[in-house]
N, C-alpha and C positions, 0 to 999 in steps of 0.2 A: 503494500500499499503506500501512496505518496506521502510525504510528512505534511501536516496539515500547517498552513502558515495564515497569520494575519498580519497586515501591513497598515500601519499608523503613520500619517501624515502631520507634522507641525504646521501649524500656522507662522505665517510671517511675510502676509501681502505678496508683493512682487518678488521676494525672494524665492516664493515656491516654485519659481521658474526652475529652480535647482531641483527640487522634488519630480517635476517632468521631466528632467534629463535623467534622473536615476530611475525612475520608472521605466523611462525608453530603454535603458542600458539592460532592465532586468529582463523586459518583454522580447527586446531583441535577442537576447540568449535563452529564449522560450521558457522561462519559470514556471508557466502555466503547464507545461509537459513535464516538468521535474517534482512538482511542488503542487499541492491542492489549495487554492487560495479561497480559504473559507469565509474571510470578510474583508473588508477595508473601511478605514476610518480617516476622518481628518476634519480639521479646523481652520476656518479662515481660508487662505490660499491653498493650505492643504485640502480642504473640503472640496474645493475647485478641482484639484488633480484626483483627488479619491472619487469624487462623482463620476467624472469625466472616464476614468479607468473603468470604474463598475459598469457604467453604460456602454462602454466598448466590449466589455467582456460579455456581457448579458445580449449584445446584439451581434456576437460573433464577428466582430472587426479583425480585418487582417490587414496590416500589421495592427495589434492592439493600440501602440502608442502614438498612432497618426493623428488621432482624435486630439492628443493631448498638445502636439506640435502645432498643429493647426489652431488650436485656440490661443496658444502662446504668441503666436505670429500674428493674430489677428490683434492681439491686446497691446502690442507696441505702437508708439508713434511711428507712423507709415508715411506721412505727408511732411511738407514742409512745415505747414502750419502746426501740426501736430507735435512735431519736434521741438517748434518754437514754445508751445504752450507747455509742453513736458518740462523742458529745462528752465524755462523761467520759474516754473511752479517749484520744482526741487530747489533751485538755487534761492529762491525766498524762503522755502522752509529752513533751509541750513543757515540761512544769515537770521533768522528768526531764533533759531535753537541756539546760535552763538550769542544772541543777545545785541546783535548788532542792528536788526531791525526791530520795531515793536510787535507785539502780537495783540492782535484784535480778534476777540472769540466771537463768533457769530455762530448760532445754532444752524446746523444742517437742514433743519425743518422750517426755518424761517422764511418769509416771502424775500427779505434782501437778499438771503444767500442765493435762492433760486433765480431772482431776477440777474444777480451778480453772474452766476454761473452760465446763464442763457447769452449774456452778451460775451462773457470771455471765449465762449466754446463756438463762436459764429464761425461756419465755414468748415468746422470738423465734423469727420465721420461721425453717425449717430451710435456706431457700435462703439467707438472710442468714448464717448462720453456718457452711454447709456449701458450700464453694468448688466443690468435685465438682458435687455437686447442682444449684448455679446453672448451672454450664456444661452440665450435660446437659439443662436444661430449655429451651436455646435452639441446641443441637446435638445431633443423633440420632447417637450414636457407634456404634450398631449397623447404621446405614445406611452410615456411614463404613466399617464393616467389611465390608460386602456390596459396597460399591463396589471394595474392594481398592486395589491400587497405581494411581495417576493419573498418567500419564506426560504427558497432555495438558495445555496452558496453561490456567489460571495454575497454575504450581507452587507449592507451600507450604513455605517453610523456616522452623523455629522453633529459635530458639538455646538450649542448655542447656549445662551444665557436667558432664561426668561425674566424682564427687568421689573414685571409687576409681583409676579410670586416669589421671586429671588433663588427658583428653583434651576439647578445646572441641567439643562435639556439635552435630549440627544435624538435627532430625527433619525428613525430608522425604518429600512426598507423592508424587514421583515414585519413590522408593525403597521406601516401605512404607505399609499403609493408616495414617492418622492415628488417633490413640488420645487419649481423655482424659487419660490419664497424660502425654502429651507436653506438653500445655497446661500441666498442673499441675508438670510439672517445670522449664518454661521460667518459671513464676512462683514458684518454691520459694525465697522469701529465708529464709535459714537460720534466724535468730532468731525467725520467727513461724511457719514450716512445716518440717515434718521433711522429710528427703531423701526424693525419690519414687522407689522401687524398681521397676525394668522389668527383670524377667528375673534376671540376676546383678550387674546393674549400678544405680548409684543417682546421682539428680542433683540437682544444685540451679540456681538460679536462672540465666536466659542473660546476667545481666550479668556474670559470670566467663568468658563465651565471647565473644558479639558482640553489640553492643547499638546497632543490630540487625545481623543476617548482611546483610552488604552485598557483600564482594568476591566471596563464593561465587555472588552472582547473575550473575556475567560466567564462570563456569567451567562447560564443558559437562558434567562430570563431575555437578555437583549440579542443573542445569535442562536439560540438553540443547542441542544446537549450535543447533537452530531458535529455542530460547528466550532466547539471548543478548539482554538489551536494548540499545536506542540510547539510553534515558535511565532514570535511577535517581533516584527521587522520593523524599526523605526527609522522614519527619514526625517531627521532633526536638521533644523535650520538656525536655532538660537546657539551661540557658542557657550560652552560650560565655563572654560577657565578665561581668563584675563590677566596679562602680564603686568600691568601696571593699575596703581589707583587712579581711578577718574577725578580730575580736580576743575577742567573747563566743564561750562554748562551743558555744552552739547554732548560731550565724553559722557557726564552725569546723567543725562536723558537717555543716551543710548544704552548705557549698562544697565539702568533700571528696566527699559523695556526687554531687554535680554533676559533678567533674571525673573520678571514677572512671567515671560514667555515658556519658562522652564519649571517654574513651580508645580503647576499641576502635573506635569510630566514625571518628574522626579518621585511626588508624592504617590502617583498611580503606580510606578515600578516599585517603590520600597513596599507598596501593598502586595505586590505579587512576589516579591522576594521574600517576604514572611511566609506567604503560604509556600513557596518552593522550601523554604528552610525546613519548615514543619514536615512536608512531605520525606525530606532526606532524613529526618529523625524519626519517621515512623510514626507520626502523630495520629495519622488517619487509618481507619480500617478500610479493607477492599471494598465493602458493600458501600460504604460512604463515598469512595472514591469514583464508583460505577455511575454514581448520579452524575458525575461531572465528565464521565467520559475522558477521564484523565488519569493515567497511571504512574506518571512521572512529574518532576520539574518542568515548568513551561521554560523554553529558552527565551531570554529576554536580554535587552543591553544593559551593560554594566554604567551604571549612572556616573560614577566617579572613577578616574584611572587609579587613584592612591588606594581605593577599596582592595581588600584582599581578593583574589579570583576565586569564583564559585564554579563548579562543572555546568551550571547552566547559563553562563555568561555568553553572549554572542554582542559583535560591536553594533554601533549605531553606524546607520547612512547618514554621513555629515559632510559639510564643506570642507576642502582642503584649508590648511591653516591661515595660507596667504590670502585666501579669498575672503574668508572670516574677517582678517584684521583691514581688510579694503573696504569694508561696507560699513555703512551707519543707518540710524533708523530711517533717514528719508530716503535711503535706496529702496526700502520697503514698497516704496511708491513710484520708484523711478520705471519708467516704461520705455525710457531709450532702447531701441533694437541691440546696441552694442551691450549695454547692461545685461539685459536678458539672454543675448547670446553666451556671455560669458558664464552666466550661472546654469544654463542647461549644459554648456559642455563641461563644467566641472561635476555637474549632477551625474551625466553619464560615465565620465571617469570613475567618480566615486563609487556608482552603483557596480560597474565592472568590476572594480576591485573588491568589492564586498562580497559578489557573488563568486569570484573565484576563489577567494578566502573560505567561502562556505561549502564549495563542492570539493575542495581539495582534502 
């Protein structure tokens, strides 16, 4: 039998182009023939990549990764006007972060913000300025509605936060048909997008929930007993370590964002580690384990390099150190084609490196 795997994609805005590259490398090497992909999860930019991959697998796309590449190409600043708009916006944000320019806080739901965006984006492609339209160009959500609930693997989990109830939410393909609003909710950064309303509830970015959903991947309620993975592969965007203490305003903001992006991931992995350690110590009886379709510890990434090695550790799929050091918070919003290209290329390189090590 093929090893059951779950792939969890961390959020990080446009830096998730790295995730797209990593997934491309995995599927170029036909991981679906070597492993059984039982679930995919994601938050924010990771939710986009997870959803596109899940949709491609469900439709039987060949190659699986083509839809991902098409989306990220479509998402870049392609025309001269779009390049000017993108570069001006990123540079302005960087100057604000450095304290050189004043910061004006305007709600993305306000009429003033809407009027300003309408004026600033005149002449740009609607897909460049309308995120929902961009998503709908690459996923047929009417088709998803016709499919209905999808209890068979792979299961798709997207993280979001219900801002009215305070609940950490997971949109789940095995519980409900997937909608464009689910991806929009997972990507709804509060100072950029208004809250996404679904029924009587409203949602913000999944970074306030799980980044990405991880411990849910081993819970029968979310994925079904038969879809409990034997390994969880995490495509990670936020760096764990930093060489120097941040003292400049922009460096402080950047490091704070990185730490916030990793908190829930490390907490989830610690929870799974605890269960794994109990397995190794023989804490559970066989009849108990049978309920979870799990006879041994689940292989997961090692959160911190300085921790002692354990038999169930596997690496993260994460950016090269040089690329990590070259990025800042504003790069998560940068749609410059060169920026997206280098992220995808590094993702391909690191995805191939991970898979070679995993199969050796």
